[in-house]
N, C-alpha and C positions, 0 to 999 in steps of 0.2 A: 715464327712470329717472334719478334724482338721486343726489347723494352723491359721495364721492370715487372716483377711478378705481381699478379693481382693480389689485392688485400684479402687475406684469407677470412672465410666466414667465421664469426664468432662461435664459441663452443655452445653447442645446443643440448640442453638438459631435458627438454620437454618433447613430448611425442609430436607435437604440431608446432609450427613457428609462424609468426606474422611476417610475410614478405617485405613489410615496410617497417620493421622494427628500427632499422637505421636507414632513413630515406636517402641519405647521401652516399651510402656504401654500395658499390657494385659487387654482386656476388658471382662467383665463377659459374659460367654456364657452358655446356659442350654443344657445339654444332653437330647435330645428328644427321642432317641432310641439306643439300643445297640444290634448289631446283630452278634452272633458268626460266624465266617468264617472257622476257622480250629483251631486245638489244639493250645491254647495260642495266638490266634489272634481274634480280633473282630473289627467290624466297629461302630464307634460312629457317630451319627447324631447330629450335634451341630448347635445351633442358638444363635446369640447375644441377650442378654436380651433386649437391645435397638432396637426396631423394625426399626428405621430409619438407624441405623448402619448396620442392617441386609440388609435392601433394597439397601443400597449404596455400599455393599461389591462386589468387582469385582475381578476375578482372571483369570488366563490362565492355560490350562492343562500343568501339570508338575511342578507348583509352589507349595510351602508348607507353613504352618503356624507353629507358636510356641504355643504349648499348655502349660499352666501353672497350676501346682498343688500347692496351697497355702501351704507353709511350707515344700515343698519337692523340687521343682525346675521346670525347663522348658525342653521341648523336641521338636525337629523339627519333624513334621509328614506332609508327603505329603497329598493333598487334593485328595480324591479318587472318588469324584463326578464331574460331568461335569459342566462348566459354564452355567447358566440358568436352571439347573435341579431342584434347590431348592425346598422349601425354605431352607432346612437344608444343611449343609456342612458335607460331609462324610469324615471321617479320619479313615483309616484301620490301626490298631495298634497291633503290636507284643509286648507282655508283657515281655519284658526283660529289666533289668536295673532299677535303683531306682524310676525314675519318672513314667515309664509305668507300672511297678508292682503296684505302689500306685493307678493307674487308674483303675486297673483290677477289683476292688470291686465296682466301681461306678455304680449307677443305674440311669435310666432315672429321671430327675428332679434335680440331682445334678448340681452344678455350678462349672465351672473351668474357667481359664483365656485363652483368644485367642488373638493373635496378628499376623498381616500379611496382605496380602500375600507377600512372598519374593521369590527372585530368578528368574531364566530364565525359559522359557517354551518350550514345544515341538513345533517343527517347522511345525505346521499343515497348516499354510498359505503358506509356501514355498513348501509344498508337493502337492499343487493343480496342477492338470494335470499330476501327476505322479502315479506310483504304489507305494504303501506304505507297508513296511514289519516291523512288530512289533515283537521283540523277548524278551520274559520276562521269568524270573526265580523266583519261589517262591513268596515272598512278592512283587517282582518287578512288578507284574501285577497291583498293586494298583495305583502307579504313572502313569502307562500307561492307566488305565481305562478311565480317562478323555479323553485321546486322541482317544481311541476307540469310545466314544460316540461323540466326536466332528467330527470325520471323517464320522460317519454314519449319523449325522445330516445334512451334505452336500454331501451325497453319490455321486451325480451326478458330483462333482467337481474332483473326483479321479478315477484313473484306478482301478487296482486289489488292494485289501485290504487283507493282509495276517497277521494272528496272530500265532506265534509259542510260546507255553507256556509249561513249564515243572516244575515240583516240585519233591522233594525227594520221595514222596509216595502218593498214591491217596488221602488220608486224608488231605494232605497239600495243595491241589488245592483250589484256591480262586474263588469265584463268579461263581460257577459251574451252578447255576440256570439260568445264563444269556447267557450261550454259544449258546443255540439253537436259541435264538432271535438275537444274533450278527450274526449267520450264515444266518438266514432268511433275514437279512437286507443287506447282501452282503459281509461279512467276510469269507474268507477261513481260517478255524480254524484247527490246528493240536496241539493236547495236548499229552504230554509224561510224564512218571514218570521214576525216576531212579530205583526204587524197586517196583514191583508189589505185590499186595496181591491176594488172591483167587478170589475176586470179580472183578479184573481189567481185562478188555479184550482189553484194548487199546495198544498204543505204549509203549515200554520200551526202553529208550535211553536217552542221555542227549540232551538238547534242541539245542546246536549248530549244532548237527548232522543233524538236520532237515532242515537247510538252503539249503543244496545241493539237497533236495528232492522236492522243490517247483518250480524248473525250472523258475527262475526269468529272466527278461531282464535287465541286469545291466545298460543299457543306460538310463533307465527311472524309476529306483526305488530309493526311499529314505528309509532308515532304521533307526528305533529308538529301543534302547535296555535299559533294566533296570533289575537288579537282583544282585545276588552275583558277585563280581568283577572277580572271576575266570571264571564264566559263560560268562560274557561280554568280557573278553579277548579272549576266544576261539570263541565266536560268531563273534567278529570282524575279527579274523583271517580267519574264514570260509567265511565271506562276502567279504573280500579282495580277498580270493581265487576264489570267483565267480565274480570277477572283478567289484564289487561294488566300486565306487569312494570314497575315504577317505572324501571328502567334502559332501558326501551324507549319512554319517553315524553319528548319534547322540546317546549319552549315558548319563545316569543320574548317578551321583556319590553321595556316602554317606560319609560324614566325621563328625568330632565332631563339630558340629554347636552350639554355645551358644548365641551369640548375634544376628545373622542373617543379620547383617549389615556390616561385614567386619571390625569390630572394634577391636574384641578381638584377632584375628589371630589364633584361635584354628583350623580353617577349612582351613588354607592356604595349597595350593597345588602347589608348584613351585611359579610362580608369580601370580597365580589365588587364589581367595577366593571362596570356593565352595558355600557359602551362597549367595553371590551377583553376582558373575560371572557365577555360576552354579545354581542349580545342573545339569541342562542340558547343555552339552557342545557338539560342533562339534568335532568329533574325530580328524580332522586335527589340531585343535587348541591345543590339549593336547597330541597328539600322542607321543611326545618325553618323556613326563612325565610318560605316561602309560607304556612305555617299559622299565622303571626302576624298581628297585626291590620293590619299594612301592606300585606297583599295582598287 
């Protein structure tokens, strides 16, 4: 790995540290493992070099970190592990663009920079007592995976748990080894692909079409969705058609986030900044923006 050395972490004199004490400073993090997930996608397990910083790090499902490649740049990546799952922090990365392509060749033991966490979270607390519908497309399952695990960790606090997930083709499906365990613990899971291959014997459809198949009770359900924006657009249309209230629909947006603090303006979305007001938004809050041509 080439480029200038990472900025060293400041001297630590207390037993615990706040991982956001310098929100613009990336702290050295070691890659503990790299697990291929799909073509061009892998999950990196990261730990801060400073064990006290690692111990103090706290995040909520749906938040993201900024990952820094020395001499290359930074990129926002959602945390795909659950709070308390540790010790490593999982980040599921698609290798597109200058920074993530530079990360593709990294192996366990390499050091990159990490700062965060940033942004808003999935409303897992607000969902208590309700049925929960998760709708994911492609890489969008990665930001929802912490919500899956958080819901299962307190399974008795929720009603039905439903996960609808789709990808372009079977090879693109993420975390396939975990599906049976999620079902065993209480999720109703429907998986589909846009295009099947000879080995695929499951559903062939686009994921928004599955919403009408699960026979929800719109009076008691909360929906969270993440994936390509066109998928989320139609998933929301289907959900509203099933009479899910707009204040019970949440989605995670992706924009060009560079500072993660709402300072640079690159991710401005109407009056909102995706990095600090999102990435998770209630649909009601941004519905008028989403119905414009930029969505």
